[in-house]
C-alpha positions as CSV (number, residue, x, y, z in Angstrom):
1,M,97.6,-80.3,47.8
2,R,99.3,-76.9,47.8
3,Y,102.3,-78.3,45.8
4,I,99.9,-79.7,43.2
5,I,98.3,-76.2,42.8
6,I,101.7,-74.6,42.5
7,L,102.8,-77.1,39.9
8,L,99.6,-76.5,37.9
9,I,100.1,-72.8,38.0
10,L,103.8,-73.1,36.9
11,A,102.8,-75.5,34.1
12,G,100.0,-73.1,32.9
13,T,102.5,-70.2,33.0
14,S,105.0,-72.0,30.8
15,W,102.3,-73.1,28.4
16,A,100.9,-69.6,28.1
17,S,104.3,-68.2,27.2
18,A,105.2,-71.1,24.9
19,Q,106.6,-69.1,22.0
20,S,109.7,-70.5,20.4
21,P,113.0,-70.3,22.1
22,V,114.5,-70.1,18.6
23,T,112.6,-66.8,18.1
24,E,113.9,-65.5,21.4
25,A,117.5,-66.4,20.6
26,L,117.1,-64.8,17.2
27,Y,116.0,-61.6,18.9
28,K,118.9,-61.7,21.3
29,K,121.3,-62.1,18.5
30,H,119.7,-59.2,16.6
31,S,118.8,-57.0,19.5
32,D,118.4,-54.1,17.1
33,A,115.4,-55.8,15.5
34,L,111.9,-54.4,15.7
35,T,109.8,-56.6,18.0
36,L,106.1,-56.2,18.7
37,F,103.8,-58.5,20.8
38,F,100.1,-58.9,20.1
39,Y,97.5,-60.7,22.1
40,N,94.0,-61.6,20.8
41,N,92.5,-58.4,22.2
42,T,95.2,-56.2,20.7
43,L,94.8,-57.9,17.3
44,R,91.1,-57.1,17.6
45,M,92.0,-53.4,18.0
46,L,93.7,-53.6,14.6
47,N,90.3,-54.3,13.1
48,Q,89.2,-50.7,12.8
49,T,86.6,-51.5,10.1
50,N,85.0,-54.2,12.2
51,D,85.6,-56.8,9.5
52,K,84.0,-60.0,10.6
53,D,86.4,-62.0,8.4
54,F,89.4,-60.6,10.3
55,D,87.8,-61.4,13.6
56,A,87.3,-65.0,12.4
57,L,90.9,-65.0,11.2
58,I,92.3,-64.1,14.6
59,E,89.9,-66.0,16.9
60,D,92.3,-68.9,17.5
61,I,95.4,-66.7,18.1
62,E,96.4,-66.5,21.7
63,K,99.6,-64.5,21.3
64,M,101.8,-63.4,18.4
65,R,105.3,-62.0,18.3
66,F,106.3,-59.9,15.3
67,L,110.0,-59.6,14.7
68,M,111.6,-57.7,11.9
69,I,115.3,-58.0,11.1
70,K,117.1,-55.9,8.5
71,K,119.4,-58.1,6.5
72,A,121.9,-55.2,6.1
73,N,122.5,-55.6,9.9
74,G,124.2,-59.0,9.5
75,F,121.6,-61.6,8.5
76,A,122.7,-63.7,5.5
77,T,121.2,-66.6,3.4
78,G,123.1,-69.1,5.6
79,D,121.5,-67.6,8.7
80,Y,118.1,-68.2,7.2
81,T,118.9,-71.9,6.4
82,K,120.1,-72.4,10.0
83,L,117.0,-70.6,11.4
84,V,114.8,-73.1,9.5
85,T,116.8,-76.0,10.8
86,D,116.6,-74.7,14.4
87,Y,112.8,-74.4,14.1
88,K,112.5,-77.9,12.7
89,S,114.5,-79.1,15.7
90,E,111.7,-77.7,17.9
91,Q,109.2,-80.0,16.1
92,F,107.9,-77.4,13.7
93,E,106.9,-78.9,10.4
94,E,107.1,-77.0,7.1
95,M,103.5,-76.7,5.8
96,M,103.5,-74.2,3.0
97,S,105.7,-71.9,0.9
98,S,104.3,-69.1,-1.2
99,R,105.0,-65.6,-2.6
100,Y,103.1,-62.4,-2.0
101,Q,104.1,-59.0,-3.3
102,G,107.7,-60.1,-3.9
103,K,108.1,-61.7,-0.5
104,N,108.6,-65.4,0.2
105,F,106.3,-66.8,2.9
106,D,107.4,-70.1,4.7
107,V,104.8,-71.5,7.1
108,F,105.6,-74.0,9.8
109,I,103.3,-75.6,12.4
110,K,103.7,-77.4,15.7
111,E,101.0,-79.9,16.6
112,K,100.3,-82.0,19.6
113,N,97.8,-84.8,19.4
114,G,96.6,-83.5,16.1
115,V,95.9,-80.0,17.4
116,T,97.9,-77.0,16.1
117,K,99.6,-75.4,19.1
118,G,101.8,-72.9,17.3
119,M,102.7,-71.5,13.9
120,L,105.6,-69.7,12.4
121,V,105.4,-67.4,9.4
122,L,108.7,-66.4,8.0
123,V,108.4,-63.6,5.5
124,N,111.6,-63.2,3.6
125,D,112.8,-60.7,1.0
126,A,116.1,-59.2,-0.1
127,E,116.0,-56.5,2.6
128,S,114.4,-58.0,5.7
129,L,113.1,-61.0,7.5
130,F,109.8,-60.9,9.3
131,V,109.0,-63.6,11.8
132,L,105.4,-64.1,13.1
133,D,105.6,-66.5,16.0
134,I,102.1,-67.4,16.8
135,V,100.7,-69.3,19.8
136,G,97.5,-70.7,18.4
137,R,96.6,-71.0,14.7
138,I,95.2,-69.4,11.7
139,A,93.9,-70.8,8.4
140,M,96.7,-71.4,5.9
141,D,94.8,-69.6,3.2
142,K,94.5,-66.5,5.4
143,I,98.2,-66.0,6.3
144,T,98.8,-63.3,3.8
145,S,95.6,-61.5,5.0
146,L,97.0,-61.4,8.5
147,Y,100.4,-60.1,7.3
148,K,98.8,-57.5,5.1
149,T,96.6,-56.3,8.0
150,V,99.5,-56.1,10.5
151,N,101.7,-54.4,7.9
152,E,99.1,-52.0,6.6
153,N,97.7,-50.9,9.9
154,S,98.6,-47.2,10.0
155,E,100.2,-47.1,13.4
156,I,102.1,-50.4,13.1
157,G,102.9,-49.8,9.4
158,D,104.4,-46.4,10.4
159,K,106.6,-48.2,13.0
160,I,107.7,-50.7,10.5
161,K,108.5,-48.1,7.8
162,S,110.2,-45.9,10.4
163,F,112.3,-48.8,11.5
164,A,113.1,-49.9,7.9
165,N,114.2,-46.4,7.0
166,K,116.1,-45.7,10.2
167,D,119.6,-46.7,8.8
168,D,119.0,-44.7,5.5
169,K,118.1,-41.6,7.5
170,N,121.2,-42.1,9.8
171,K,123.4,-42.5,6.7
172,D,122.0,-39.4,5.1
173,D,122.6,-37.4,8.4
174,K,126.2,-38.6,8.5
175,D,126.7,-37.7,4.9
176,G,125.4,-34.2,5.5
177,H,122.2,-34.6,3.4
């Protein structure tokens, strides 16, 4: 009986941390990337205006990893194509592509028995790649709302802007400006 309980605990632990191994490998390859983790309760803290629509948006998100890679640090178009292929090999299916404020959004989902278990949102522009690796789900028509809220939250937005401008500041410092 004890072995069954241990197996159930181990199975639950691996299910709870079931974010994509491709995302983890991407982070290891680009260890200078900005990475942030959010759980449902930390996402609720982003909702500083107590917006009921935002609470409804995140209610089915268990965990989310936000990864930002600056393309200037060695991420090319071919890398994006390979990344998409790698996600598809993990049984993620492409669901939607759209544009918002000059950024391309590609959304992938992973389902089991008709239930969405995970989602990927790849936000791609000329300068950076954002990866939202979500355990759980959100409504397809609300993806840009989630991105906008995470990106425009003052504390998180400041971290993103600081990270995005870090190389520019270092270059100016080296040039003596």
